C-alpha positions as CSV (number, residue, x, y, z in Angstrom):
1,X,-36.2,-28.5,29.8
2,X,-32.9,-29.2,31.7
3,X,-30.7,-32.1,30.7
4,X,-27.1,-32.9,31.8
5,X,-24.3,-32.0,29.4
6,X,-21.5,-34.5,30.2
7,X,-18.2,-33.9,28.6
8,X,-17.6,-37.4,27.2
9,X,-21.0,-37.3,25.4
10,X,-20.2,-33.9,23.9
11,X,-16.8,-35.1,22.6
12,X,-18.3,-38.3,21.3
13,X,-20.9,-36.3,19.3
14,X,-18.2,-34.0,18.0
15,X,-16.1,-37.0,16.8
16,X,-19.0,-38.6,15.0
17,X,-20.7,-35.4,13.7
18,X,-19.8,-36.1,10.0
19,X,-20.6,-32.9,8.0
20,X,-22.7,-30.2,9.5
21,X,-24.3,-27.1,8.0
22,X,-22.5,-24.6,10.2
23,X,-19.3,-24.7,12.3
24,X,-18.7,-21.6,14.5
25,X,-15.4,-20.7,16.0
26,X,-15.8,-18.6,19.2
27,X,-18.2,-18.9,22.1
28,X,-18.7,-15.2,23.0
29,X,-21.9,-13.2,22.5
30,X,-21.8,-13.2,18.7
31,X,-20.8,-16.8,18.2
32,X,-23.5,-18.0,20.7
33,X,-26.0,-15.7,19.0
34,X,-25.3,-17.3,15.6
35,X,-25.5,-20.8,17.1
36,X,-28.9,-20.1,18.6
37,X,-30.3,-18.4,15.5
38,X,-29.0,-21.1,13.2
39,X,-30.3,-24.0,15.4
40,X,-33.7,-22.3,15.7
41,X,-33.9,-22.2,11.9
42,X,-33.2,-25.9,11.7
43,X,-29.6,-25.9,10.7
44,X,-27.1,-28.5,12.1
45,X,-24.7,-26.5,14.2
46,X,-21.4,-27.1,16.1
47,X,-19.7,-24.3,18.1
48,X,-16.2,-24.6,19.5
49,X,-14.7,-22.3,22.1
50,X,-10.9,-22.4,22.9
51,X,-11.5,-21.4,26.6
52,X,-14.8,-21.0,28.3
53,X,-18.0,-19.4,27.0
54,X,-17.8,-15.6,27.3
55,X,-14.4,-15.8,28.9
56,X,-13.0,-13.0,26.7
57,X,-14.7,-9.7,26.0
58,X,-18.2,-11.0,26.5
59,X,-17.9,-11.4,30.3
60,X,-16.2,-8.0,30.8
61,X,-18.8,-5.5,29.6
62,X,-20.3,-2.6,31.6
63,X,-23.4,-4.8,32.0
64,X,-25.5,-2.3,30.1
65,X,-28.0,-3.2,27.4
66,X,-28.3,0.2,25.7
67,X,-28.8,2.1,22.5
68,X,-25.7,4.3,23.0
69,X,-26.6,7.8,24.2
70,X,-23.1,9.1,23.1
71,X,-23.5,7.6,19.6
72,X,-26.7,9.7,19.3
73,X,-24.7,12.8,20.2
74,X,-22.3,11.8,17.4
75,X,-25.2,11.7,14.9
76,X,-25.2,7.9,14.4
77,X,-29.0,7.6,14.4
78,X,-29.2,4.2,12.5
79,X,-26.8,2.6,15.0
80,X,-28.8,3.9,18.0
81,X,-32.1,2.9,16.5
82,X,-31.0,-0.7,15.9
83,X,-29.5,-1.0,19.3
84,X,-32.6,0.3,21.0
85,X,-34.7,-2.3,19.1
86,X,-32.2,-5.0,20.2
87,X,-32.3,-3.7,23.8
88,X,-36.0,-4.4,23.8
89,X,-35.5,-7.9,22.4
90,X,-32.9,-8.7,25.0
91,X,-35.0,-7.6,27.9
92,X,-38.0,-9.5,26.5
93,X,-36.2,-12.7,25.8
94,X,-34.1,-12.9,29.0
95,X,-36.2,-11.1,31.8
96,X,-34.4,-13.3,34.4
97,X,-31.1,-11.8,33.4
98,X,-31.9,-8.4,32.1
99,X,-34.1,-5.5,33.3
100,X,-34.5,-1.8,33.0
101,X,-32.3,0.5,35.1
102,X,-32.7,4.3,35.8
103,X,-29.8,6.6,35.1
104,X,-29.3,10.1,36.4
105,X,-27.0,12.6,34.7
106,X,-26.2,15.2,37.4
107,X,-25.6,18.8,36.1
108,X,-22.9,21.0,37.6
109,X,-23.3,23.8,34.9
110,X,-26.5,25.7,34.3
111,X,-26.9,24.5,30.7
112,X,-26.4,20.8,31.3
113,X,-29.9,19.9,32.4
114,X,-31.5,21.4,29.3
115,X,-28.9,20.3,26.8
116,X,-28.8,16.7,27.9
117,X,-32.5,16.5,28.6
118,X,-33.4,17.4,25.0
119,X,-30.9,14.8,23.7
120,X,-32.4,12.1,25.9
121,X,-35.9,13.0,24.8
122,X,-34.7,12.2,21.3
123,X,-33.4,8.9,22.7
124,X,-36.9,8.2,24.0
125,X,-38.4,9.0,20.7
126,X,-36.1,6.7,18.8
127,X,-37.1,3.8,21.2
128,X,-40.7,4.4,20.4
129,X,-43.0,1.7,21.9
130,X,-39.9,-0.2,23.2
131,X,-39.0,2.7,25.5
132,X,-38.4,1.8,29.1
133,X,-39.5,5.0,30.7
134,X,-39.7,8.7,30.0
135,X,-36.9,11.2,30.5
136,X,-37.5,13.6,33.4
137,X,-35.8,16.9,34.3
138,X,-34.8,16.9,38.0
139,X,-34.3,19.6,40.6
140,X,-31.1,19.5,42.7
141,X,-33.1,18.2,45.6
142,X,-34.7,15.4,43.6
143,X,-31.3,14.5,42.1
144,X,-29.9,14.1,45.6
145,X,-32.8,11.9,46.6
146,X,-32.3,9.5,43.7
147,X,-28.5,9.6,43.8
148,X,-27.7,9.9,47.6
149,X,-24.0,9.4,47.0
150,X,-23.6,12.2,44.4
151,X,-21.5,15.2,45.1
152,X,-24.0,18.0,46.3
153,X,-21.6,20.9,45.9
154,X,-22.4,23.0,42.9
155,X,-25.3,20.7,41.8
156,X,-27.8,22.5,39.5
157,X,-30.1,19.5,39.1
158,X,-30.1,16.5,36.8
159,X,-31.9,14.4,34.2
160,X,-33.3,10.9,34.7
161,X,-33.6,8.4,31.8
162,X,-34.0,4.6,31.5
163,X,-31.8,2.0,29.9
164,X,-31.2,-1.7,30.3
165,X,-28.8,-3.8,32.4
166,X,-27.9,-7.5,32.3
167,X,-25.5,-10.1,33.5
168,X,-23.3,-10.7,30.5
169,X,-21.7,-14.0,31.3
170,X,-24.9,-15.6,32.5
171,X,-26.7,-14.4,29.4
172,X,-24.0,-16.0,27.3
173,X,-24.6,-19.3,29.2
174,X,-28.3,-19.0,28.6
175,X,-27.7,-18.6,24.9
176,X,-25.5,-21.6,24.9
177,X,-27.9,-23.8,26.8
178,X,-30.9,-22.6,24.7
179,X,-28.9,-23.4,21.5
180,X,-28.1,-26.8,22.9
181,X,-31.8,-27.4,23.7
182,X,-32.4,-26.7,20.0
183,X,-30.0,-29.3,18.9
184,X,-26.7,-27.4,18.6
185,X,-23.5,-29.0,19.8
186,X,-21.4,-26.6,21.8
187,X,-18.0,-27.5,23.3
188,X,-15.9,-25.2,25.4
189,X,-12.2,-25.6,26.2
190,X,-11.8,-27.1,22.7
191,X,-9.6,-24.8,20.5
192,X,-9.7,-24.9,16.7
193,X,-6.2,-25.7,15.4
194,X,-6.7,-25.2,11.7
195,X,-9.1,-24.9,8.8
196,X,-9.8,-27.6,6.2
197,X,-9.7,-26.6,2.5
198,X,-10.9,-28.2,-0.7
199,X,-10.3,-26.5,-4.0
200,X,-9.3,-23.3,-2.1
201,X,-12.6,-23.3,-0.2
202,X,-13.0,-23.7,3.5
203,X,-14.8,-27.0,4.2
204,X,-14.3,-27.5,7.9
205,X,-11.9,-27.3,10.7
206,X,-9.5,-29.3,12.9
207,X,-10.0,-29.3,16.7
208,X,-8.3,-30.5,19.9
209,X,-9.8,-30.9,23.4
210,X,-7.7,-28.8,25.8
211,X,-8.4,-31.3,28.6
212,X,-7.8,-34.7,27.1
213,X,-5.7,-33.9,24.1
214,X,-8.3,-35.7,21.9
215,X,-8.2,-34.3,18.4
216,X,-10.3,-34.6,15.2
217,X,-11.7,-32.9,12.2
218,X,-15.2,-31.6,11.4
219,X,-16.6,-31.0,8.0
220,X,-19.0,-28.1,7.5
221,X,-20.8,-26.4,4.6
222,X,-20.0,-23.0,6.3
223,X,-17.5,-21.9,8.8
224,X,-18.0,-18.7,10.9
225,X,-15.1,-16.9,12.6
226,X,-16.7,-15.2,15.6
227,X,-13.7,-14.8,17.8
228,X,-13.9,-11.1,18.6
229,X,-10.6,-9.4,19.0
230,X,-8.9,-12.6,17.9
231,X,-10.6,-12.8,14.4
232,X,-7.4,-12.0,12.6
233,X,-5.7,-15.1,14.0
234,X,-8.4,-17.4,12.5
235,X,-8.3,-15.4,9.3
236,X,-4.6,-16.2,9.2
237,X,-5.4,-19.9,9.2
238,X,-7.3,-19.3,6.0
239,X,-5.0,-16.8,4.2
240,X,-1.9,-15.8,6.2
241,X,-0.7,-13.0,4.0
242,X,-4.1,-11.4,3.6
243,X,-4.8,-11.5,7.4
244,X,-1.4,-9.9,8.2
245,X,-1.7,-7.1,5.5
246,X,-5.4,-6.3,6.2
247,X,-6.2,-6.7,9.8
248,X,-9.8,-6.1,10.7
249,X,-9.6,-5.2,14.4
250,X,-8.0,-2.3,16.3
251,X,-8.5,-3.4,19.9
252,X,-9.6,-1.0,22.6
253,X,-9.3,-1.6,26.3
254,X,-12.1,-0.9,28.8
255,X,-11.3,-0.9,32.5
256,X,-13.8,-1.3,35.3
257,X,-13.3,-0.9,39.1
258,X,-15.8,-2.4,41.5
259,X,-16.4,-0.8,44.9
260,X,-19.0,-1.3,47.7
261,X,-22.5,-0.1,47.1
262,X,-22.0,2.4,50.0
263,X,-20.3,4.8,47.6
264,X,-23.5,5.1,45.5
265,X,-26.5,3.8,47.6
266,X,-29.8,3.2,45.9
267,X,-31.0,1.7,42.6
268,X,-30.0,4.6,40.2
269,X,-26.9,4.6,38.1
270,X,-24.8,7.7,37.5
271,X,-23.7,8.8,34.0
272,X,-21.3,11.7,33.3
273,X,-21.5,12.0,29.5
274,X,-18.4,14.2,29.2
275,X,-15.7,14.3,31.7
276,X,-13.0,17.0,31.8
277,X,-11.0,15.2,29.0
278,X,-14.1,14.3,27.0
279,X,-14.6,10.7,28.1
280,X,-17.6,9.0,29.7
281,X,-17.9,7.9,33.3
282,X,-20.4,5.4,34.7
283,X,-21.2,4.4,38.3
284,X,-23.6,1.5,38.0
285,X,-25.2,-0.6,40.7
286,X,-24.7,-4.3,40.0
287,X,-25.3,-7.4,42.1
288,X,-24.8,-5.6,45.4
289,X,-21.7,-3.6,44.3
290,X,-21.0,-0.5,42.2
291,X,-19.1,-0.6,38.9
292,X,-17.0,2.4,38.1
293,X,-15.8,2.9,34.5
294,X,-15.0,2.8,31.8
295,X,-12.0,3.6,29.7
296,X,-11.4,3.4,25.9
297,X,-7.7,3.0,25.4
298,X,-5.9,1.6,22.3
299,X,-4.1,-1.6,23.0
300,X,-1.9,-3.5,20.5
301,X,-1.5,-6.9,22.2
302,X,-4.3,-9.4,22.6
303,X,-3.8,-10.7,26.1
304,X,-6.4,-13.2,27.4
305,X,-6.2,-11.4,30.8
306,X,-5.2,-7.8,30.0
307,X,-4.2,-5.6,33.0
308,X,-5.2,-1.9,33.4
309,X,-2.8,0.9,32.7
310,X,-2.0,3.2,35.6
311,X,-3.5,6.2,33.8
312,X,-6.8,4.3,33.4
313,X,-7.1,3.5,37.1
314,X,-6.1,7.1,37.9
315,X,-8.7,8.5,35.5
316,X,-11.6,6.5,37.0
317,X,-10.7,7.2,40.6
318,X,-10.0,10.9,39.9
319,X,-13.3,11.5,38.0
320,X,-15.2,9.4,40.6
321,X,-13.9,11.7,43.3
322,X,-15.3,14.7,41.4
323,X,-18.8,13.3,41.2
324,X,-19.2,11.2,44.3
325,X,-19.6,12.7,47.8
326,X,-17.4,10.0,49.2
327,X,-14.4,9.4,47.0
328,X,-13.3,5.8,46.6
329,X,-9.6,5.2,46.9
330,X,-7.3,2.4,45.7
331,X,-7.9,0.4,48.9
332,X,-11.7,0.4,48.3
333,X,-11.4,-1.5,45.0
334,X,-12.8,-5.0,45.4
335,X,-12.1,-6.1,41.8
336,X,-10.6,-4.6,38.7
337,X,-11.3,-6.2,35.3
338,X,-10.4,-5.4,31.8
339,X,-12.0,-6.2,28.5
340,X,-10.8,-5.8,24.9
341,X,-13.3,-4.3,22.5
342,X,-13.0,-5.6,18.9
343,X,-13.4,-2.2,17.1
344,X,-13.5,-2.4,13.3
345,X,-10.3,-1.0,11.9
346,X,-10.6,1.8,9.2
347,X,-10.1,0.3,5.8
348,X,-7.5,2.9,4.8
349,X,-5.0,3.1,7.5
350,X,-3.0,2.4,10.5
351,X,-3.3,5.9,11.9
352,X,-3.1,5.8,15.7
353,X,-6.1,7.9,16.5
354,X,-8.3,7.6,19.6
355,X,-10.3,4.4,19.6
356,X,-13.4,6.3,20.6
357,X,-13.7,7.4,17.0
358,X,-13.5,3.9,15.5
359,X,-16.7,2.3,14.3
360,X,-18.9,0.7,17.0
361,X,-20.9,-1.0,14.2
362,X,-20.2,-4.6,13.3
363,X,-18.7,-6.0,10.1
364,X,-19.4,-9.3,8.3
365,X,-16.8,-10.3,5.7
366,X,-17.0,-13.3,3.4
367,X,-13.5,-14.3,2.2
368,X,-12.8,-15.7,-1.3
369,X,-12.5,-19.1,0.4
370,X,-16.0,-18.8,1.9
371,X,-14.8,-18.2,5.5
372,X,-17.3,-15.9,7.2
373,X,-15.8,-13.4,9.7
374,X,-17.9,-11.2,12.0
375,X,-16.5,-8.6,14.4
376,X,-17.2,-5.3,15.9
377,X,-20.6,-4.3,17.4
378,X,-21.5,-4.7,21.0
379,X,-23.4,-7.0,23.3
380,X,-26.7,-5.3,22.9
381,X,-26.8,-6.0,19.2
382,X,-25.6,-9.7,19.3
383,X,-28.9,-11.0,17.9
384,X,-28.9,-8.6,14.9
385,X,-25.3,-9.5,14.2
386,X,-26.2,-13.2,14.2
387,X,-29.0,-12.5,11.7
388,X,-26.6,-10.6,9.5
389,X,-24.0,-13.4,9.5
390,X,-26.6,-16.0,8.4
391,X,-28.0,-13.6,5.8
392,X,-24.5,-13.2,4.3
393,X,-23.9,-16.9,4.4
394,X,-27.1,-17.7,2.6
395,X,-26.6,-14.9,0.1
396,X,-23.2,-16.4,-0.8
397,X,-24.8,-19.9,-1.2
398,X,-23.0,-21.4,1.7
399,X,-26.3,-22.2,3.4
400,X,-29.8,-22.8,2.0
401,X,-32.2,-19.9,2.5
402,X,-34.3,-20.1,5.7
403,X,-36.4,-17.1,6.9
404,X,-35.0,-14.8,9.7
405,X,-36.7,-13.4,12.7
406,X,-37.2,-16.5,14.8
407,X,-35.0,-15.3,17.7
408,X,-36.8,-11.9,17.9
409,X,-39.3,-13.4,20.4
410,X,-37.5,-16.5,21.5
411,X,-37.2,-16.7,25.3
412,X,-34.0,-18.1,26.6
413,X,-33.8,-21.1,28.9
414,X,-34.6,-20.2,32.5
415,X,-36.8,-17.2,31.7
416,X,-39.8,-16.9,34.0
417,X,-43.1,-16.5,32.2
418,X,-44.8,-13.1,32.6
419,X,-41.8,-11.6,34.4
420,X,-41.9,-7.8,34.4
421,X,-39.1,-5.6,33.1
422,X,-39.4,-3.5,36.3
423,X,-38.5,-6.4,38.5
424,X,-34.8,-6.8,39.4
425,X,-33.3,-10.1,38.4
426,X,-32.9,-12.5,41.3
427,X,-31.9,-16.1,41.1
428,X,-30.8,-17.1,37.6
429,X,-32.9,-20.2,37.7
430,X,-36.7,-20.4,37.8
431,X,-39.4,-23.1,37.9
432,X,-38.2,-26.6,37.2
433,X,-34.5,-25.6,37.2
434,X,-34.8,-24.0,40.7
435,X,-36.6,-27.1,41.9
436,X,-33.9,-29.3,40.4
437,X,-31.2,-27.3,42.2
438,X,-32.8,-28.1,45.5
439,X,-32.4,-31.9,44.9
440,X,-28.7,-31.6,44.4
441,X,-26.2,-32.4,47.2
442,X,-25.4,-29.4,49.3
443,X,-28.5,-27.4,48.4
444,X,-28.5,-25.8,51.8
445,X,-24.8,-25.4,52.2
446,X,-23.6,-21.8,51.3
447,X,-20.0,-21.4,50.3
448,X,-20.4,-17.7,50.0
449,X,-23.3,-15.5,50.9
450,X,-23.8,-11.8,50.4
451,X,-27.0,-10.2,51.8
452,X,-26.5,-7.2,49.6
453,X,-26.4,-9.2,46.4
454,X,-29.7,-9.8,44.5
455,X,-28.4,-13.3,43.7
456,X,-27.6,-14.1,47.3
457,X,-24.4,-16.1,46.9
458,X,-23.0,-19.4,45.9
459,X,-24.1,-22.8,47.3
460,X,-22.5,-26.2,46.9
461,X,-25.5,-27.3,44.8
462,X,-24.9,-24.3,42.4
463,X,-21.4,-25.6,41.8
464,X,-22.7,-29.1,41.1
465,X,-25.4,-27.6,38.8
466,X,-22.7,-25.6,36.9
467,X,-20.7,-28.8,36.3
468,X,-23.6,-31.0,35.3
469,X,-25.8,-28.6,33.3
470,X,-23.7,-25.5,32.4
471,X,-20.4,-27.1,31.2
472,X,-18.2,-25.6,33.9
473,X,-14.8,-27.3,33.8
474,X,-12.6,-25.3,36.2
475,X,-12.7,-23.2,39.3
476,X,-12.5,-20.1,37.1
477,X,-15.5,-21.2,35.1
478,X,-17.5,-21.3,38.2
479,X,-16.3,-18.3,40.2
480,X,-15.9,-15.9,37.2
481,X,-18.9,-16.8,35.0
482,X,-21.4,-19.2,36.5
483,X,-21.2,-17.1,39.7
484,X,-19.8,-13.6,39.3
485,X,-17.8,-13.5,42.5
486,X,-14.4,-12.8,40.8
487,X,-15.9,-9.7,39.2
488,X,-17.5,-8.6,42.5
489,X,-14.9,-9.3,45.1
490,X,-11.7,-11.0,44.0
491,X,-10.5,-11.6,47.6
492,X,-13.7,-13.4,48.5
493,X,-13.5,-15.4,45.3
494,X,-10.0,-16.6,46.2
495,X,-11.2,-17.8,49.6
496,X,-13.7,-20.1,47.9
497,X,-11.3,-21.6,45.3
498,X,-10.4,-24.7,47.3
499,X,-14.0,-25.6,48.2
500,X,-15.1,-25.2,44.6
501,X,-12.2,-27.3,43.4
502,X,-13.1,-30.1,45.8
503,X,-16.7,-30.2,44.6
504,X,-15.7,-30.0,40.9
505,X,-13.3,-32.9,41.5
506,X,-16.2,-35.0,42.7
507,X,-18.4,-34.0,39.8
508,X,-15.8,-34.2,37.0
509,X,-14.0,-37.3,38.2
510,X,-10.6,-35.9,37.8
511,X,-8.2,-33.6,39.7
512,X,-9.2,-29.9,39.8
513,X,-6.6,-27.4,40.9
514,X,-7.2,-24.1,42.5
515,X,-3.8,-22.4,42.6
516,X,-4.1,-20.9,39.1
517,X,-7.4,-19.3,40.0
518,X,-5.9,-17.8,43.2
519,X,-3.2,-16.2,41.0
520,X,-5.9,-14.8,38.7
521,X,-7.8,-13.4,41.7
522,X,-4.7,-11.7,42.9
523,X,-4.4,-10.0,39.4
524,X,-8.0,-8.7,39.8
525,X,-6.9,-7.0,43.0
526,X,-3.7,-5.5,41.6
527,X,-3.8,-1.8,40.7
528,X,-0.8,-0.3,38.8
């Protein structure tokens, strides 16, 4: 069921909410997962996001729903087993936004086919009945057929295996809208400005609407800090000295370069599990383009829009040139985007080791004040992380006990009944939503159209739908996350900024500017 989500109504509900069971700070994958799980169990829920949903790390992933092949090589079997289960849940619950994708590991040494093939057979075995397809050893000829853009010189063959792929920002929006349909109140562009305490216990929060300046307080039985790499800032609202002395997060930067599909034609992704310096390289088809990445570099600041380091861009282009027959150059990059991973900091120390060795598992901490903080993990395991958060809150007595497992088979809003995992995702709307889109003004007017993209492009009606039903408030909200054009082709996104701003101005009833977005798009084109 699709209902409009007008901003004045959301703010009115927030002002008059009284006391709720659960207040969540942060509208990324984990916060949205907690909101949906809690609402599905019957708790009253409010989620506040300082910027837009998934505007931080959660829109900048490699777009893979995976168990973590490299974590298996490190011997972290429990982490891989959990992630493979959650991969299956994601693909089942959001078949309109996630599907299986075949990967090929090319081998340029005689031993690589056998070595990696055995490891991937173990990966299949851990997936069990939720496996997406069996691992196959490939001849050099078959490898070239499946990866027509791969470097043929010195190729011994390859290994094919299957994993998952999804649209991260759109999945986050599906979580938000599904939670709203279950009764949760979610408000973006509404930062939390402080926590409310009674007898040294957290009993709510203070908020301020970034658009109107309207401010208020919300009382809650339990407050969850799900702000990703920024969790320590919220912890400082609770206990400044403790948060400074015992930081939870050591951020790591991941850089992705987007090039045309011509550099890796076809539907197979390429994975190099160990480059010359021990890192991992992906070349993944996504929405008509190819994503190259990623890096894993320590970063000590927490910029909302981090920029790549020159060494990171050089590494990706250099390694891509080794494995692709046609080497992409700096001029071929359509967009470069950077995400900060919230890696869990080792309890003991500030040692400056490589972030690849920090924990990829998540951590849930309940402070003496009752503030629940969750960080770490990865997109694939967002649902399990949400369950852990609620389990800890109930165990602490912050929430009454209600059984878990409801979201394991809960389809997200927009999912098409009976859709197969083997089908590529197309339009993000199905059934009644797709029909509704056709009734909106400008349904036949394309602002941007890409024949290579499985989504097709962006129409005037899609912008209006984003404003009315998906809580889009700015040009960036539309062109970065409702439509993924900024992440696919930043120059093309900049060209649509004025048209999108004009439509949003009509829908929102206030001025909407586009110049800030054009500057952001220029950053997504800038290589150091």
